[in-house]
GUKE-733338 format. One record per atom (N, C-alpha, C): residue in one letter; chain; residue number from 1; x, y, z. Coordinates in Angstrom, 1 decimal. Layout:
% residues N
{atom A, A, NUM, {X, Y, Z}}
...
% end
This chain:
% residues 124
{atom X, A, 1, {126.3, 102.8, 107.8}}
{atom X, A, 1, {126.4, 103.6, 108.9}}
{atom X, A, 1, {126.6, 102.8, 110.2}}
{atom X, A, 2, {127.5, 103.2, 111.0}}
{atom X, A, 2, {127.8, 102.4, 112.3}}
{atom X, A, 2, {126.6, 102.7, 113.3}}
{atom X, A, 3, {126.1, 101.6, 113.8}}
{atom X, A, 3, {125.0, 101.7, 114.7}}
{atom X, A, 3, {125.5, 101.6, 116.1}}
{atom X, A, 4, {125.3, 102.6, 117.0}}
{atom X, A, 4, {125.8, 102.7, 118.3}}
{atom X, A, 4, {124.7, 102.2, 119.3}}
{atom X, A, 5, {124.3, 101.0, 119.2}}
{atom X, A, 5, {123.3, 100.5, 120.2}}
{atom X, A, 5, {124.0, 100.0, 121.5}}
{atom X, A, 6, {123.2, 99.7, 122.4}}
{atom X, A, 6, {123.8, 99.4, 123.8}}
{atom X, A, 6, {124.7, 98.1, 123.7}}
{atom X, A, 7, {124.4, 97.2, 122.9}}
{atom X, A, 7, {125.2, 96.0, 122.8}}
{atom X, A, 7, {126.6, 96.3, 122.2}}
{atom X, A, 8, {126.5, 97.2, 121.1}}
{atom X, A, 8, {127.8, 97.7, 120.5}}
{atom X, A, 8, {128.6, 98.4, 121.5}}
{atom X, A, 9, {128.0, 99.3, 122.3}}
{atom X, A, 9, {128.7, 100.1, 123.3}}
{atom X, A, 9, {129.4, 99.2, 124.3}}
{atom X, A, 10, {128.6, 98.2, 124.8}}
{atom X, A, 10, {129.1, 97.2, 125.8}}
{atom X, A, 10, {130.3, 96.4, 125.2}}
{atom X, A, 11, {130.2, 96.0, 124.0}}
{atom X, A, 11, {131.2, 95.3, 123.4}}
{atom X, A, 11, {132.5, 96.1, 123.2}}
{atom X, A, 12, {132.3, 97.4, 122.8}}
{atom X, A, 12, {133.4, 98.3, 122.6}}
{atom X, A, 12, {134.2, 98.5, 123.9}}
{atom X, A, 13, {133.4, 98.7, 125.0}}
{atom X, A, 13, {134.1, 98.9, 126.3}}
{atom X, A, 13, {134.7, 97.6, 126.8}}
{atom X, A, 14, {134.1, 96.5, 126.6}}
{atom X, A, 14, {134.7, 95.2, 127.0}}
{atom X, A, 14, {135.9, 94.9, 126.2}}
{atom X, A, 15, {135.9, 95.1, 124.9}}
{atom X, A, 15, {137.1, 94.9, 124.1}}
{atom X, A, 15, {138.2, 95.8, 124.5}}
{atom X, A, 16, {137.9, 97.0, 124.8}}
{atom X, A, 16, {139.0, 98.0, 125.3}}
{atom X, A, 16, {139.5, 97.5, 126.6}}
{atom X, A, 17, {138.7, 97.0, 127.4}}
{atom X, A, 17, {139.1, 96.5, 128.7}}
{atom X, A, 17, {140.1, 95.3, 128.6}}
{atom X, A, 18, {139.7, 94.4, 127.7}}
{atom X, A, 18, {140.6, 93.2, 127.4}}
{atom X, A, 18, {141.9, 93.7, 126.9}}
{atom X, A, 19, {141.9, 94.6, 125.9}}
{atom X, A, 19, {143.2, 95.1, 125.3}}
{atom X, A, 19, {144.0, 95.8, 126.4}}
{atom X, A, 20, {143.4, 96.6, 127.2}}
{atom X, A, 20, {144.2, 97.3, 128.2}}
{atom X, A, 20, {144.7, 96.3, 129.2}}
{atom X, A, 21, {143.9, 95.3, 129.6}}
{atom X, A, 21, {144.4, 94.3, 130.5}}
{atom X, A, 21, {145.6, 93.5, 130.0}}
{atom X, A, 22, {145.5, 93.2, 128.7}}
{atom X, A, 22, {146.6, 92.5, 128.1}}
{atom X, A, 22, {147.9, 93.3, 128.1}}
{atom X, A, 23, {147.7, 94.6, 127.8}}
{atom X, A, 23, {148.9, 95.6, 127.8}}
{atom X, A, 23, {149.5, 95.6, 129.2}}
{atom X, A, 24, {148.6, 95.7, 130.2}}
{atom X, A, 24, {149.1, 95.7, 131.6}}
{atom X, A, 24, {149.9, 94.4, 132.0}}
{atom X, A, 25, {149.5, 93.3, 131.4}}
{atom X, A, 25, {150.2, 92.1, 131.7}}
{atom X, A, 25, {151.5, 91.9, 130.8}}
{atom X, A, 26, {151.4, 92.4, 129.6}}
{atom X, A, 26, {152.5, 92.2, 128.7}}
{atom X, A, 26, {153.6, 93.3, 128.8}}
{atom X, A, 27, {153.2, 94.5, 129.1}}
{atom X, A, 27, {154.1, 95.6, 129.1}}
{atom X, A, 27, {153.9, 96.5, 130.3}}
{atom X, A, 28, {153.9, 96.0, 131.5}}
{atom X, A, 28, {153.6, 96.8, 132.7}}
{atom X, A, 28, {154.5, 98.0, 132.9}}
{atom X, A, 29, {155.8, 97.9, 132.6}}
{atom X, A, 29, {156.7, 99.0, 132.7}}
{atom X, A, 29, {156.3, 100.2, 131.8}}
{atom X, A, 30, {156.0, 99.8, 130.6}}
{atom X, A, 30, {155.6, 100.8, 129.6}}
{atom X, A, 30, {154.3, 101.5, 130.0}}
{atom X, A, 31, {153.3, 100.8, 130.5}}
{atom X, A, 31, {152.1, 101.4, 131.0}}
{atom X, A, 31, {152.4, 102.3, 132.1}}
{atom X, A, 32, {153.2, 101.9, 133.1}}
{atom X, A, 32, {153.5, 102.8, 134.2}}
{atom X, A, 32, {154.3, 104.0, 133.8}}
{atom X, A, 33, {155.2, 103.9, 132.8}}
{atom X, A, 33, {155.9, 105.0, 132.3}}
{atom X, A, 33, {155.0, 106.1, 131.7}}
{atom X, A, 34, {153.9, 105.7, 131.1}}
{atom X, A, 34, {152.9, 106.6, 130.6}}
{atom X, A, 34, {152.4, 107.5, 131.7}}
{atom X, A, 35, {152.3, 106.9, 132.9}}
{atom X, A, 35, {151.7, 107.6, 134.0}}
{atom X, A, 35, {152.8, 108.3, 134.9}}
{atom X, A, 36, {154.0, 108.1, 134.5}}
{atom X, A, 36, {155.1, 108.7, 135.3}}
{atom X, A, 36, {155.3, 108.0, 136.6}}
{atom X, A, 37, {155.0, 106.7, 136.7}}
{atom X, A, 37, {155.2, 106.0, 137.9}}
{atom X, A, 37, {156.4, 105.0, 137.8}}
{atom X, A, 38, {157.0, 104.8, 139.0}}
{atom X, A, 38, {158.1, 103.9, 139.1}}
{atom X, A, 38, {157.6, 102.4, 138.9}}
{atom X, A, 39, {158.6, 101.6, 138.5}}
{atom X, A, 39, {158.3, 100.2, 138.3}}
{atom X, A, 39, {158.9, 99.3, 139.4}}
{atom X, A, 40, {158.5, 99.6, 140.6}}
{atom X, A, 40, {159.0, 98.8, 141.7}}
{atom X, A, 40, {158.3, 97.5, 141.7}}
{atom X, A, 41, {158.8, 96.4, 142.4}}
{atom X, A, 41, {158.2, 95.1, 142.3}}
{atom X, A, 41, {156.7, 95.2, 142.8}}
{atom X, A, 42, {156.4, 95.9, 143.8}}
{atom X, A, 42, {155.0, 96.0, 144.3}}
{atom X, A, 42, {154.1, 96.7, 143.2}}
{atom X, A, 43, {154.6, 97.7, 142.6}}
{atom X, A, 43, {153.8, 98.4, 141.6}}
{atom X, A, 43, {153.6, 97.6, 140.3}}
{atom X, A, 44, {154.6, 96.8, 140.0}}
{atom X, A, 44, {154.5, 95.9, 138.8}}
{atom X, A, 44, {153.5, 94.8, 139.1}}
{atom X, A, 45, {153.5, 94.3, 140.4}}
{atom X, A, 45, {152.5, 93.3, 140.8}}
{atom X, A, 45, {151.1, 93.9, 140.7}}
{atom X, A, 46, {150.9, 95.2, 141.2}}
{atom X, A, 46, {149.6, 95.8, 141.2}}
{atom X, A, 46, {149.1, 96.0, 139.7}}
{atom X, A, 47, {150.0, 96.5, 138.8}}
{atom X, A, 47, {149.5, 96.7, 137.5}}
{atom X, A, 47, {149.1, 95.4, 136.8}}
{atom X, A, 48, {149.8, 94.3, 137.1}}
{atom X, A, 48, {149.5, 93.0, 136.5}}
{atom X, A, 48, {148.2, 92.5, 137.1}}
{atom X, A, 49, {147.9, 92.7, 138.4}}
{atom X, A, 49, {146.7, 92.3, 139.0}}
{atom X, A, 49, {145.5, 93.1, 138.3}}
{atom X, A, 50, {145.7, 94.4, 138.2}}
{atom X, A, 50, {144.8, 95.2, 137.5}}
{atom X, A, 50, {144.5, 94.7, 136.1}}
{atom X, A, 51, {145.5, 94.3, 135.4}}
{atom X, A, 51, {145.4, 93.8, 134.1}}
{atom X, A, 51, {144.6, 92.5, 134.0}}
{atom X, A, 52, {144.8, 91.6, 135.0}}
{atom X, A, 52, {144.0, 90.4, 135.1}}
{atom X, A, 52, {142.6, 90.7, 135.3}}
{atom X, A, 53, {142.3, 91.6, 136.2}}
{atom X, A, 53, {140.9, 92.0, 136.5}}
{atom X, A, 53, {140.2, 92.5, 135.2}}
{atom X, A, 54, {140.9, 93.3, 134.5}}
{atom X, A, 54, {140.3, 93.8, 133.2}}
{atom X, A, 54, {140.1, 92.8, 132.2}}
{atom X, A, 55, {141.0, 91.9, 132.0}}
{atom X, A, 55, {140.9, 90.8, 131.1}}
{atom X, A, 55, {139.7, 89.9, 131.4}}
{atom X, A, 56, {139.5, 89.6, 132.7}}
{atom X, A, 56, {138.4, 88.7, 133.1}}
{atom X, A, 56, {137.1, 89.4, 133.0}}
{atom X, A, 57, {137.0, 90.7, 133.4}}
{atom X, A, 57, {135.7, 91.4, 133.3}}
{atom X, A, 57, {135.4, 91.6, 131.8}}
{atom X, A, 58, {136.3, 92.0, 131.0}}
{atom X, A, 58, {136.1, 92.2, 129.6}}
{atom X, A, 58, {135.7, 90.9, 128.8}}
{atom X, A, 59, {136.4, 89.9, 129.1}}
{atom X, A, 59, {136.1, 88.6, 128.4}}
{atom X, A, 59, {134.8, 88.1, 128.9}}
{atom X, A, 60, {134.5, 88.2, 130.1}}
{atom X, A, 60, {133.1, 87.7, 130.6}}
{atom X, A, 60, {132.0, 88.5, 129.9}}
{atom X, A, 61, {132.2, 89.8, 129.8}}
{atom X, A, 61, {131.2, 90.6, 129.1}}
{atom X, A, 61, {131.1, 90.2, 127.6}}
{atom X, A, 62, {132.2, 90.0, 127.0}}
{atom X, A, 62, {132.1, 89.7, 125.5}}
{atom X, A, 62, {131.4, 88.3, 125.3}}
{atom X, A, 63, {131.7, 87.4, 126.2}}
{atom X, A, 63, {131.0, 86.1, 126.0}}
{atom X, A, 63, {129.5, 86.2, 126.3}}
{atom X, A, 64, {129.2, 87.0, 127.3}}
{atom X, A, 64, {127.8, 87.2, 127.6}}
{atom X, A, 64, {127.0, 87.9, 126.5}}
{atom X, A, 65, {127.7, 88.9, 125.9}}
{atom X, A, 65, {127.1, 89.7, 124.9}}
{atom X, A, 65, {126.8, 88.9, 123.6}}
{atom X, A, 66, {127.4, 87.8, 123.4}}
{atom X, A, 66, {127.2, 86.9, 122.3}}
{atom X, A, 66, {125.9, 86.1, 122.4}}
{atom X, A, 67, {125.2, 86.1, 123.5}}
{atom X, A, 67, {124.0, 85.4, 123.7}}
{atom X, A, 67, {122.8, 86.2, 123.1}}
{atom X, A, 68, {121.8, 85.5, 122.7}}
{atom X, A, 68, {120.6, 86.2, 122.2}}
{atom X, A, 68, {120.0, 87.2, 123.2}}
{atom X, A, 69, {119.9, 86.8, 124.4}}
{atom X, A, 69, {119.4, 87.6, 125.5}}
{atom X, A, 69, {120.6, 87.7, 126.5}}
{atom X, A, 70, {121.5, 88.7, 126.3}}
{atom X, A, 70, {122.7, 88.8, 127.1}}
{atom X, A, 70, {122.3, 89.2, 128.6}}
{atom X, A, 71, {123.0, 88.6, 129.5}}
{atom X, A, 71, {122.9, 89.0, 130.9}}
{atom X, A, 71, {123.8, 90.2, 131.0}}
{atom X, A, 72, {123.3, 91.2, 131.8}}
{atom X, A, 72, {124.1, 92.4, 132.1}}
{atom X, A, 72, {125.0, 92.3, 133.2}}
{atom X, A, 73, {125.1, 91.1, 133.8}}
{atom X, A, 73, {126.0, 90.9, 135.0}}
{atom X, A, 73, {127.4, 91.4, 134.8}}
{atom X, A, 74, {128.0, 90.9, 133.7}}
{atom X, A, 74, {129.4, 91.2, 133.4}}
{atom X, A, 74, {129.6, 92.7, 133.0}}
{atom X, A, 75, {128.7, 93.2, 132.3}}
{atom X, A, 75, {128.7, 94.6, 131.9}}
{atom X, A, 75, {128.6, 95.5, 133.1}}
{atom X, A, 76, {127.7, 95.1, 134.0}}
{atom X, A, 76, {127.4, 95.9, 135.3}}
{atom X, A, 76, {128.7, 95.8, 136.2}}
{atom X, A, 77, {129.3, 94.6, 136.2}}
{atom X, A, 77, {130.5, 94.4, 137.1}}
{atom X, A, 77, {131.6, 95.3, 136.6}}
{atom X, A, 78, {131.8, 95.4, 135.2}}
{atom X, A, 78, {132.8, 96.3, 134.7}}
{atom X, A, 78, {132.5, 97.8, 135.0}}
{atom X, A, 79, {131.2, 98.2, 134.9}}
{atom X, A, 79, {130.8, 99.5, 135.2}}
{atom X, A, 79, {131.1, 99.8, 136.7}}
{atom X, A, 80, {130.8, 98.9, 137.6}}
{atom X, A, 80, {131.1, 99.1, 139.0}}
{atom X, A, 80, {132.6, 99.2, 139.3}}
{atom X, A, 81, {133.4, 98.4, 138.6}}
{atom X, A, 81, {134.8, 98.5, 138.8}}
{atom X, A, 81, {135.3, 99.8, 138.3}}
{atom X, A, 82, {134.8, 100.3, 137.1}}
{atom X, A, 82, {135.3, 101.6, 136.6}}
{atom X, A, 82, {134.8, 102.7, 137.5}}
{atom X, A, 83, {133.6, 102.6, 138.1}}
{atom X, A, 83, {133.1, 103.6, 139.0}}
{atom X, A, 83, {134.0, 103.7, 140.3}}
{atom X, A, 84, {134.4, 102.5, 140.7}}
{atom X, A, 84, {135.3, 102.4, 141.9}}
{atom X, A, 84, {136.6, 103.0, 141.6}}
{atom X, A, 85, {137.1, 102.8, 140.4}}
{atom X, A, 85, {138.4, 103.3, 140.0}}
{atom X, A, 85, {138.3, 104.9, 140.0}}
{atom X, A, 86, {137.2, 105.4, 139.5}}
{atom X, A, 86, {137.0, 106.9, 139.6}}
{atom X, A, 86, {137.1, 107.4, 141.0}}
{atom X, A, 87, {136.3, 106.8, 141.9}}
{atom X, A, 87, {136.3, 107.2, 143.3}}
{atom X, A, 87, {137.7, 107.1, 143.9}}
{atom X, A, 88, {138.4, 106.0, 143.8}}
{atom X, A, 88, {139.7, 105.8, 144.3}}
{atom X, A, 88, {140.7, 106.8, 143.8}}
{atom X, A, 89, {140.6, 107.1, 142.5}}
{atom X, A, 89, {141.5, 108.1, 141.9}}
{atom X, A, 89, {141.2, 109.5, 142.4}}
{atom X, A, 90, {140.0, 109.8, 142.6}}
{atom X, A, 90, {139.7, 111.1, 143.2}}
{atom X, A, 90, {140.2, 111.2, 144.6}}
{atom X, A, 91, {139.9, 110.2, 145.4}}
{atom X, A, 91, {140.4, 110.2, 146.8}}
{atom X, A, 91, {141.9, 110.3, 146.9}}
{atom X, A, 92, {142.6, 109.7, 145.9}}
{atom X, A, 92, {144.1, 109.6, 146.0}}
{atom X, A, 92, {144.8, 110.7, 145.1}}
{atom X, A, 93, {144.0, 111.6, 144.6}}
{atom X, A, 93, {144.5, 112.6, 143.6}}
{atom X, A, 93, {145.8, 113.3, 144.1}}
{atom X, A, 94, {145.9, 113.7, 145.3}}
{atom X, A, 94, {147.0, 114.4, 145.8}}
{atom X, A, 94, {148.3, 113.6, 145.8}}
{atom X, A, 95, {148.2, 112.3, 146.1}}
{atom X, A, 95, {149.3, 111.4, 146.1}}
{atom X, A, 95, {149.7, 110.9, 144.7}}
{atom X, A, 96, {148.7, 110.8, 143.8}}
{atom X, A, 96, {148.9, 110.3, 142.5}}
{atom X, A, 96, {149.5, 111.3, 141.5}}
{atom X, A, 97, {149.1, 112.5, 141.6}}
{atom X, A, 97, {149.6, 113.5, 140.7}}
{atom X, A, 97, {148.7, 113.6, 139.4}}
{atom X, A, 98, {148.8, 114.8, 138.8}}
{atom X, A, 98, {148.0, 115.0, 137.6}}
{atom X, A, 98, {148.3, 114.1, 136.4}}
{atom X, A, 99, {149.5, 113.7, 136.3}}
{atom X, A, 99, {149.9, 112.9, 135.1}}
{atom X, A, 99, {149.2, 111.5, 135.2}}
{atom X, A, 100, {148.8, 111.1, 136.4}}
{atom X, A, 100, {148.1, 109.8, 136.5}}
{atom X, A, 100, {146.6, 110.1, 136.6}}
{atom X, A, 101, {146.2, 111.1, 137.3}}
{atom X, A, 101, {144.8, 111.4, 137.6}}
{atom X, A, 101, {144.0, 111.7, 136.4}}
{atom X, A, 102, {144.5, 112.6, 135.5}}
{atom X, A, 102, {143.8, 113.1, 134.4}}
{atom X, A, 102, {143.4, 112.0, 133.4}}
{atom X, A, 103, {144.4, 111.2, 132.9}}
{atom X, A, 103, {144.1, 110.1, 132.0}}
{atom X, A, 103, {143.3, 109.0, 132.7}}
{atom X, A, 104, {143.5, 108.8, 134.0}}
{atom X, A, 104, {142.8, 107.7, 134.7}}
{atom X, A, 104, {141.3, 108.1, 134.8}}
{atom X, A, 105, {141.0, 109.3, 135.1}}
{atom X, A, 105, {139.6, 109.8, 135.2}}
{atom X, A, 105, {139.0, 109.8, 133.8}}
{atom X, A, 106, {139.7, 110.2, 132.8}}
{atom X, A, 106, {139.2, 110.2, 131.4}}
{atom X, A, 106, {138.8, 108.8, 131.0}}
{atom X, A, 107, {139.6, 107.9, 131.2}}
{atom X, A, 107, {139.3, 106.5, 130.8}}
{atom X, A, 107, {138.3, 105.8, 131.6}}
{atom X, A, 108, {138.5, 105.8, 133.0}}
{atom X, A, 108, {137.6, 105.2, 133.9}}
{atom X, A, 108, {136.3, 105.8, 133.9}}
{atom X, A, 109, {136.2, 107.2, 133.9}}
{atom X, A, 109, {135.0, 107.9, 133.9}}
{atom X, A, 109, {134.1, 107.6, 132.6}}
{atom X, A, 110, {134.8, 107.6, 131.5}}
{atom X, A, 110, {134.1, 107.3, 130.2}}
{atom X, A, 110, {133.6, 105.9, 130.2}}
{atom X, A, 111, {134.5, 104.9, 130.6}}
{atom X, A, 111, {134.1, 103.5, 130.6}}
{atom X, A, 111, {132.9, 103.3, 131.6}}
{atom X, A, 112, {133.0, 103.9, 132.8}}
{atom X, A, 112, {131.9, 103.8, 133.7}}
{atom X, A, 112, {130.6, 104.3, 133.1}}
{atom X, A, 113, {130.6, 105.5, 132.6}}
{atom X, A, 113, {129.4, 106.1, 132.0}}
{atom X, A, 113, {128.8, 105.2, 130.9}}
{atom X, A, 114, {129.7, 104.8, 130.0}}
{atom X, A, 114, {129.2, 103.9, 128.9}}
{atom X, A, 114, {128.7, 102.6, 129.4}}
{atom X, A, 115, {129.4, 102.0, 130.4}}
{atom X, A, 115, {129.0, 100.8, 131.0}}
{atom X, A, 115, {127.6, 100.8, 131.6}}
{atom X, A, 116, {127.4, 101.9, 132.4}}
{atom X, A, 116, {126.1, 102.1, 133.0}}
{atom X, A, 116, {125.0, 102.3, 131.9}}
{atom X, A, 117, {125.3, 103.1, 130.9}}
{atom X, A, 117, {124.4, 103.4, 129.8}}
{atom X, A, 117, {124.0, 102.0, 129.2}}
{atom X, A, 118, {125.0, 101.2, 128.8}}
{atom X, A, 118, {124.8, 100.0, 128.2}}
{atom X, A, 118, {124.0, 99.0, 129.1}}
{atom X, A, 119, {124.3, 99.0, 130.4}}
{atom X, A, 119, {123.6, 98.1, 131.3}}
{atom X, A, 119, {122.2, 98.4, 131.4}}
{atom X, A, 120, {121.8, 99.7, 131.5}}
{atom X, A, 120, {120.4, 100.1, 131.5}}
{atom X, A, 120, {119.7, 99.8, 130.2}}
{atom X, A, 121, {120.4, 100.1, 129.1}}
{atom X, A, 121, {119.8, 99.8, 127.8}}
{atom X, A, 121, {119.5, 98.3, 127.5}}
{atom X, A, 122, {120.5, 97.5, 127.9}}
{atom X, A, 122, {120.4, 96.1, 127.7}}
{atom X, A, 122, {119.4, 95.4, 128.7}}
{atom X, A, 123, {119.1, 96.1, 129.8}}
{atom X, A, 123, {118.1, 95.6, 130.8}}
{atom X, A, 123, {116.7, 95.7, 130.3}}
{atom X, A, 124, {116.4, 96.6, 129.3}}
{atom X, A, 124, {115.0, 96.9, 128.9}}
{atom X, A, 124, {114.5, 95.7, 128.2}}
% end
C-alpha cells in the first residue's frame, strides 16, 4: 500500500515542479498553447523564467528531502511561490481568461495546499 506521508507528498510536489519546469524550458510554445496564449518573445521569455524557477525550487526540495532530517526551507519556498501564483492569477483573472485561470488555480492551488501541509508535517 502506498503511504502518503508528508515526505512523500513533498517529493511528489517537488518532482511535479521539476517536470513542469523542464516542460516550460523545452517546449514553451506547447505549454502556452495549452493556455490559449500567444508565443511572443516576451511571453516565451516569461514561461522559460517560470520554468527555471520551478526546476530550482523542485530540485532544491528533492535534495533536501533526501536528508535524514530534511530542512523544510525548500518545500516552504515552493509553497510560498505556489501561493503567490494563486494570488496573482486571481488578481489578473479578467485579463488572463478562464482557459488560463482555471487550470492555473487547480495546479497552483493544489500544489500550495500540499506544500503547506507537507511543510507543517515535516516541521514536527
